[in-house]
C-alpha positions in Angstrom: 9.8 28.6 -20.1 9.1 29.5 -16.6 11.2 29.1 -13.3 10.4 25.8 -12.1 7.5 25.3 -14.8 6.5 21.3 -15.0 7.5 19.6 -18.0 3.7 19.7 -20.4 4.3 15.9 -20.5 4.5 15.6 -17.1 1.9 18.4 -16.1 -0.6 16.3 -18.2 0.1 12.3 -16.7 0.2 14.3 -13.5 -3.6 15.8 -13.9 -5.5 12.9 -15.1 -7.9 11.7 -13.6 -5.9 8.5 -12.1 -3.1 9.9 -10.9 -5.7 12.9 -9.3 -7.2 9.5 -7.2 -4.0 8.1 -6.1 -3.0 10.7 -4.9 -6.2 11.4 -2.5 -6.5 7.8 -2.0 -3.2 7.1 -1.1 -3.6 10.2 2.0 -7.2 8.6 2.4 -6.5 5.3 3.0 -3.9 5.9 5.4 -6.2 7.8 8.1 -7.1 5.8 10.4 -10.6 7.5 10.9 -10.9 8.6 7.4 -11.0 4.4 6.6 -12.3 3.3 9.9 -15.6 5.2 9.1 -16.4 3.5 6.2 -19.4 1.1 5.1 -18.6 -2.3 4.1 -19.6 -1.9 0.2 -17.1 1.3 0.5 -14.3 -1.1 2.1 -14.6 -4.3 0.2 -13.9 -2.2 -3.2 -10.6 -0.7 -2.1 -9.5 -4.2 0.1 -10.0 -6.5 -3.2 -7.6 -3.9 -5.1 -4.8 -3.6 -2.3 -5.9 -0.5 -0.8 -6.2 -2.0 2.5 -3.1 -0.1 4.6 0.0 -2.0 6.1 -0.2 0.5 8.5 -2.1 4.0 9.4 0.0 7.1 9.3 -0.2 7.4 13.0 1.7 4.2 13.9 5.5 2.9 13.1 6.0 2.6 9.3 4.5 5.5 8.5 6.8 7.8 8.6 9.1 5.4 6.2 5.9 5.5 4.1 5.5 8.8 3.4 9.1 8.9 2.6 9.4 6.5 0.6 6.4 7.1 -1.7 7.0 11.2 -2.7 10.6 9.8 -3.6 9.4 7.3 -5.8 7.0 10.2 -7.2 9.7 12.9 -7.2 11.6 9.2 -9.1 8.6 9.1 -11.3 8.4 12.7 -13.0 12.1 13.0 -13.1 11.6 10.3 -16.0 7.9 11.6 -17.6 9.6 15.2 -17.3 12.4 14.1 -19.7 9.8 12.8 -22.8 9.4 15.2 -25.6 5.3 16.2 -25.2 2.6 15.3 -27.9 1.8 18.0 -30.6 3.9 20.3 -32.5 6.3 21.5 -29.0 8.7 20.4 -27.2 8.5 21.2 -23.0 10.9 18.4 -22.3 13.2 19.2 -19.2 17.0 18.8 -19.9 17.6 15.4 -19.9 21.1 16.4 -18.0 19.2 17.5 -15.0 16.3 16.2 -13.0 13.3 18.4 -12.9 12.6 17.6 -9.4 15.4 20.3 -7.9 13.5 21.2 -3.5 14.5 24.6 -3.0 18.4 25.1 -1.2 16.7 27.1 1.1 13.0 27.6 2.2 11.4 30.2 1.2 10.5 32.7 3.9 9.9 36.1 3.5 6.0 36.1 2.8 6.8 38.9 0.3 10.4 36.6 -1.7 10.7 38.2 -5.4 10.3 34.2 -7.0 7.9 31.9 -4.0 5.8 34.4 -3.1 3.3 33.3 -0.3 -0.6 33.9 -1.7 -2.6 36.1 -0.1 -6.1 35.1 1.1 -8.7 37.1 3.2 -8.6 35.3 6.6 -11.4 37.7 8.6 -13.2 35.8 5.7 -14.6 32.6 8.3 -14.7 29.8 5.7 -11.6 30.5 4.4 -10.2 31.0 7.8 -11.3 27.3 8.7 -9.0 26.0 5.7 -5.8 28.2 6.8 -6.2 28.3 10.2 -2.7 30.0 10.9 -1.2 29.2 8.4 -0.7 32.1 6.9 1.0 34.5 10.2 4.3 35.9 10.0 4.7 35.2 13.7 3.6 30.7 13.0 6.4 31.2 9.9 9.5 32.1 12.2 8.2 29.3 13.9 8.9 27.0 11.5 11.9 28.5 10.8 13.4 28.2 14.4 12.7 24.5 14.1 14.8 24.4 10.9 17.9 25.3 12.4 16.5 23.2 16.6 15.8 20.1 14.6 15.9 20.1 10.8 19.8 21.3 9.9 20.3 20.3 14.3 22.7 17.1 13.2 22.5 16.4 17.1 18.6 16.6 17.1 18.6 14.3 13.6 21.0 11.5 15.6 18.3 10.9 18.3 15.7 10.1 16.0 15.1 7.2 13.4 14.0 7.6 9.6 10.4 7.2 10.8 9.8 9.3 13.0 11.5 11.7 11.3 9.8 11.4 8.1 5.8 11.5 10.6 7.8 14.6 11.8 8.1 16.2 8.0 4.6 14.8 7.4 2.8 16.5 9.9 5.1 19.4 10.4 5.7 21.6 8.3 4.8 19.3 5.6 1.5 20.6 6.1 2.1 24.3 6.9 4.3 23.4 3.1 1.0 23.0 1.9 -0.8 25.6 2.7 0.8 28.6 3.2 1.3 28.3 -0.6 -2.4 27.8 -1.3 -4.1 30.3 -2.6 -7.7 30.7 -2.6 -9.5 26.5 -3.5 -10.8 26.5 -7.3 -14.7 27.0 -7.8 -14.5 23.7 -8.6 -11.6 21.5 -6.6 -12.8 18.8 -8.6 -12.6 19.7 -11.4 -9.9 17.0 -13.4 -8.8 20.8 -15.7 -5.2 20.5 -15.9 -5.1 24.2 -14.6 -6.7 22.7 -11.2 -3.6 23.1 -9.5 -4.5 23.4 -6.3 -2.9 23.0 -3.1 -4.6 22.4 -0.6 -5.7 19.7 -1.6 -4.6 15.7 -2.4 -6.6 15.5 -5.7 -5.0 18.7 -7.0 -1.6 19.7 -5.3 0.6 17.7 -7.2 -0.5 19.8 -9.8 1.0 22.0 -8.6 4.4 23.5 -9.6 4.9 23.9 -5.4 4.5 20.6 -4.7 8.2 19.6 -6.4 9.8 22.5 -4.7 8.7 21.5 -1.2 8.6 17.7 -1.5 12.6 18.2 -3.4 13.1 19.9 -0.1 11.9 17.1 2.7 13.4 14.7 0.0 16.8 16.8 1.1 16.1 16.4 4.6 16.3 12.2 4.0 20.2 12.6 2.6 20.6 15.4 5.5 19.6 12.3 8.6 21.6 10.1 6.4 24.2 13.2 7.1 24.1 13.2 10.5 24.0 9.2 11.0 26.3 8.4 8.8 24.6 5.7 7.1 21.7 4.9 4.1 17.9 5.6 4.2 16.4 2.0 4.3 12.5 2.8 2.6 12.5 -1.0 1.9 9.5 -1.3 3.5 8.4 1.6 2.5 5.3 1.5 1.3 3.7 3.1 -1.5 -0.2 1.9 -2.3 -0.8 -1.9 -4.9 -0.1 -0.9 -8.7 -3.7 0.1 -11.0 -6.3 -3.1 -10.2 -7.5 -1.4 -14.3 -4.3 -0.4 -16.0 -0.8 -2.0 -13.9 0.7 1.5 -13.6 2.0 2.5 -10.2 0.8 5.5 -8.2 -2.1 5.1 -11.0 -6.1 4.0 -9.2 -9.4 3.8 -10.9 -11.6 7.0 -10.7 -14.5 5.0 -9.7 -13.6 5.3 -6.1 -13.7 9.0 -6.2 -17.7 8.9 -6.5 -17.1 5.0 -3.7 -15.6 7.2 -1.6 -18.5 10.5 -1.6 -15.2 12.6 -2.6 -17.8 14.2 -5.2 -20.2 15.2 -2.1 -16.6 16.9 -0.2 -16.9 21.1 -1.6 -13.6 20.6 -0.7 -11.5 17.9 0.4 -8.5 18.9 1.8 -5.4 18.0 2.4 -5.6 16.1 5.9 -2.7 19.0 8.0 -3.1 17.3 11.7 -0.1 20.4 13.5 -1.8 22.3 16.5 0.4 25.7 14.3 -2.4 25.5 11.7 -5.1 25.0 13.7 -7.3 28.5 14.2 -7.3 30.5 17.2 -10.1 28.8 18.8 
């Protein structure tokens, strides 16, 4: 098994239509603009199945939601990774250790021997619009400095609430992580094939092994905040969406929403990254 490959049992669940729909939907409904632009016939089924967000991503509590939901995802995938795969080959993970282990240090080097940055031709206008400045060395340097000045700085960590820290992470380095390590989009970003693991879309990013390294690193920032503040993180108010209305399972959603919300009409369902560092130069 190649370094940090997702065990087959977990990969199969992550690539399932219901899991893809969940991850895309959770990010979608938390976006104020997306939610408020829904037509009544689109919104009502979401309301009926419990998808009314208790708050939007930019409101108080949104940072806790971000940290809580992804911590739950990590816990679930660690459990799935312990299960033996179907068929004649056992690709299950060593049950003695969790599958998800974040980067000890972010691989800042664009030519890192294990986690290199996928090169993208940004002279192509359409790709430039998707990736913005996420591949630029100067932006990498800015995030590296931000980690020194803020995310690993005990004094700074004491100055922010856990909720504010979660929001800062979601709309800064988190977005950069996704796009920096994304290759060019596949021909069909809405494909249900297990090979569709494009890191730039919530419909596919969680199928990519990079996702679990970067979110493992983000989850470790909670531990850093706890250590700096001398108290445990309280994520009890976090929202990770309702149970699947049909199956009763967590982190699963009815695929009907894909067409209902007209995701199928979007050539690329890109993550809603907000950080200005990722904007293309004017």
